[in-house]
C-alpha positions in Angstrom: 91.2 79.2 98.6 90.7 81.2 95.4 89.7 84.6 96.9 91.9 84.7 100.0 95.4 83.7 101.0 94.1 81.5 103.9 96.1 78.2 103.7 92.9 76.1 103.6 94.6 73.8 101.0 96.6 72.4 103.9 93.4 71.1 105.5 91.5 69.9 102.4 92.4 69.4 98.7 90.0 70.5 96.0 89.9 69.4 92.5 90.8 72.1 90.0 87.5 71.7 88.2 85.6 73.0 91.2 87.3 76.4 91.0 85.3 77.0 87.8 82.2 77.5 90.0 84.0 79.7 92.6 82.5 83.0 91.4 79.0 81.7 92.1 80.0 81.3 95.8 81.9 84.5 95.9 79.4 86.2 98.3 80.3 83.6 101.0 83.9 84.7 100.8 82.5 88.1 101.8 81.7 86.6 105.3 85.4 86.2 105.8 86.7 89.4 104.2 83.9 91.6 105.4 83.9 90.0 108.8 87.7 90.6 109.1 87.2 94.2 108.3 84.5 94.5 111.0 86.8 92.9 113.6 89.8 95.1 112.7 87.7 98.3 112.6 86.2 97.6 116.0 89.6 96.9 117.6 91.4 99.8 115.9 88.7 102.3 116.5 89.2 101.9 120.3 92.7 103.5 120.0 92.7 105.3 116.6 90.6 107.9 114.8 87.8 106.5 112.7 89.5 107.3 109.4 92.7 105.6 110.5 90.7 102.6 111.8 89.1 102.3 108.4 92.5 102.3 106.6 93.6 99.5 109.0 90.5 97.5 108.1 91.0 98.0 104.3 94.7 97.2 104.7 93.9 93.9 106.5 91.5 92.9 103.7 94.2 93.6 101.1 96.6 91.3 103.1 93.9 88.7 103.4 93.2 88.6 99.7 96.7 89.3 98.5 95.3 92.6 97.0 93.7 90.3 94.4 90.8 92.8 93.7 93.0 95.9 93.8 95.4 94.2 91.3 92.4 93.6 89.1 91.3 97.3 89.4 94.7 98.5 88.4 94.9 96.2 85.3 91.4 97.1 84.3 92.2 100.8 84.5 95.4 100.3 82.5 93.6 98.3 79.8 90.5 100.3 79.4 92.4 103.6 79.7 95.3 102.9 77.4 94.0 100.2 75.1 93.2 101.0 71.5 91.1 98.0 70.7 90.0 94.6 72.2 93.3 92.8 71.5 95.4 95.7 72.9 93.2 96.0 76.0 93.6 92.3 76.8 97.4 92.5 76.2 97.7 95.4 78.6 95.6 93.7 81.3 97.8 90.7 81.1 101.0 92.7 81.5 102.3 92.4 85.1 103.6 96.0 85.1 101.3 98.8 86.3 100.8 101.8 84.2 99.7 105.4 84.7 96.0 104.7 84.5 96.4 101.8 87.0 98.3 104.0 89.5 95.7 106.8 89.2 92.9 104.4 89.5 94.2 102.9 92.8 95.0 106.4 94.2 91.4 107.6 93.4 89.9 104.4 94.8 91.8 104.5 98.1 91.2 108.2 98.6 87.6 107.8 97.7 87.1 104.9 100.1 88.9 106.7 102.9 86.7 109.8 102.4 83.4 107.8 102.2 84.1 105.5 105.1 85.4 108.3 107.3 82.2 110.2 106.7 80.1 107.2 107.5 82.0 106.4 110.7 81.6 110.0 111.8 77.8 110.1 111.2 76.9 106.6 112.4 79.8 104.9 114.1 77.7 102.2 115.7 76.4 101.1 112.3 79.8 100.8 110.6 80.3 97.1 111.2 77.0 95.8 109.7 77.5 98.2 106.9 81.0 96.9 106.1 79.7 93.3 106.1 76.7 94.1 104.0 78.6 96.1 101.4 81.3 93.3 101.0 78.8 90.4 100.6 76.3 92.3 98.4 78.9 93.8 96.1 80.5 90.4 95.6 77.0 89.1 94.7 76.6 91.8 92.1 80.1 91.4 90.6 79.5 87.6 90.3 76.6 88.4 87.9 79.2 89.1 85.2 79.9 85.4 84.7 76.2 84.9 83.6 75.9 88.0 81.4 79.2 87.8 79.5 81.5 85.1 78.1 85.2 84.9 79.0 87.2 87.3 76.8 90.3 85.1 76.5 91.0 81.5 75.7 91.1 79.3 78.8 94.8 78.6 78.6 95.5 82.4 78.6 93.7 83.0 81.9 96.0 84.5 84.6 94.8 82.1 87.3 94.2 79.3 84.9 90.6 79.4 86.0 87.7 80.3 83.8 84.4 80.6 85.6 81.6 78.4 84.5 78.4 80.2 83.2 76.3 81.2 86.2 72.9 79.5 86.6 70.6 82.3 87.6 68.2 80.2 89.8 71.0 78.8 91.9 72.8 82.1 92.0 69.7 83.8 93.4 69.4 81.1 96.1 73.1 81.5 97.0 72.7 85.2 97.2 69.8 84.9 99.6 71.7 82.4 101.7 74.7 84.7 101.8 72.6 87.7 102.8 70.4 85.9 105.4 72.9 86.2 108.4 73.5 89.8 107.5 69.8 90.5 107.5 69.5 88.9 110.9 72.4 91.0 112.2 70.8 94.2 110.9 67.5 93.4 112.4 69.1 92.7 115.8 70.9 96.1 115.6 67.8 97.9 114.4 69.5 99.0 111.1 68.7 98.2 107.5 70.7 99.4 104.5 69.1 102.2 102.5 67.3 101.0 99.3 69.5 103.5 97.4 72.6 101.8 98.8 71.4 98.4 97.7 70.5 99.6 94.2 73.7 101.4 93.5 75.9 98.3 93.2 73.4 96.8 90.8 73.5 99.9 88.6 77.3 99.9 88.8 77.5 96.3 87.7 75.1 96.9 84.8 77.2 99.9 83.6 80.4 97.9 83.9 78.9 95.0 82.0 77.7 97.3 79.1 81.2 98.8 79.0 82.9 95.5 78.8 80.5 94.2 76.2 81.2 97.2 74.1 85.0 97.2 74.4 85.9 93.5 75.2 82.9 91.5 74.1 83.4 89.6 77.3 85.0 89.8 80.8 88.2 88.7 82.5 89.2 88.0 86.1 90.5 91.6 86.3 87.1 92.9 85.3 85.4 90.9 88.1 87.8 92.3 90.7 87.4 95.9 89.5 83.6 95.5 89.3 83.5 94.3 93.0 85.5 97.2 94.3 83.5 99.8 92.3 80.2 98.2 93.4 81.3 98.4 97.0 82.4 102.0 96.6 79.0 102.8 95.0 77.3 101.2 98.1 79.2 103.6 100.4 78.7 106.6 98.2 74.9 106.0 98.0 74.9 105.5 101.8 76.5 108.9 102.3 74.0 110.5 99.9 71.1 108.8 101.7 72.4 110.0 105.1 72.6 113.5 103.8 69.1 113.4 102.4 67.7 111.9 105.7 69.4 114.5 107.7 
């Protein structure tokens, strides 16, 4: 309900307090978003070039999430790029208008993802689907770690979505991550493919660097920071995969 536009609220009502723990279950939303990308790519690649099929898959995920994460990336780039200090950064991030840094950030992100995913689909087309699913779920798991490492940078009533994530409990988060990755591990084993260790490590390193940057400039995180971290973690997964394929070849 929080991370997609699926009208699940028509089927079941959820108390607002439960949304505070949504980030801890974020990897499970990756089954839906990553799975949708797999389906769209498989269908589109039958009639379109690999790169165009990838754009269709990315576009469908943006529709499914309401471009929630891309909006966060744009606001994050505007704030961190144009903000003078903590207060100014938070003020820019909350502004609904997109600025120069936000536009450039989205352009670089989309072009980068197109280039990386096109390269991967050309080199290993049959492995694209498990890779899409693995990258989505694992990157969401890494981005969710922010809620346990940093405090929320604003007052609760100033939150855009009126939701402030509860501090993450590491033991439960580790268990949820394992549960989220288990079906993917099974799929990868059935297909005879496992993600390269470099690809799994890259999102963790990206999350760490993002966390240190936020701690330095914001002394905390926002929802925009979480969305931006997810997308950059995912991009780092694909970049590391391309590098690993080049090394192996």
